[in-house]
N, C-alpha and C positions, 0 to 999 in steps of 0.2 A: 458308520451311522452319522448322519448330519444332525447337529444340534443348533437350534436357533439361539442367537445371542440377543438378550433383551437389554437395552440401554435405558437407564432411568433418565428422564428428562430433567436437565438442570436449567432453571429459569435464567440464570446469569449467562450460561453458555448459549442458550437459545436467543437471548436478547443481543448478545455479541454477534452471533451469526447473522441476525437480521440487519444489524448496523453495518457489518462488513458487506453484505449483499447490496445494501443501499449505496455504500461508498463505491463499490465496483461498478454498479449501474450508472452512477453519476459520472465516474471517470470515463466510462466507455462512450458517453455522449459528448464529452468535452474533447474537441479536436486539437486543442493546443498541445504542444509537445516541447520536450527538452532534448537537445542533441546528446548523443552518447559522450562526445568529447567534453561538453559543458558539465554533464553530470559527473563524469569521471574526475574532472579537475576539482569540482566542488567536494566530492567525497575524499579526494586526496588531501585537500586542505583540512577537512574535518579530522581525518586520520592523523594529521600532523599537529593536532591540538588547536587549530584555529576555529573554535566553536562559534565565533561571531561572523564567520564567512557567510555572506548572503547567498541564499540558494540561487541557482541559475534562473535566468529570465525565461518565461514561457514564450514560445514562438507560435505564431498563427500559421495554419497550413497554407 
C-alpha cells in the first residue's frame, strides 16, 4: 500500500528555495567563468589557511 507523505510548508525553507533558484538563474545567464586550475589553486590556498587569498579572476568567453 502506498501512503502519501504530507510535508508542512516552512516559510524560511520556502524563502531560501526561492533565493537559491534566483541565484542559479542569474548564474546561468552570466557567461563569465573561472578555469579549473585557477579555482583549484585558490581552494588549496584556502585549505592551507590563507584566508585572505583573493578569489580567481573571472574570464570572459
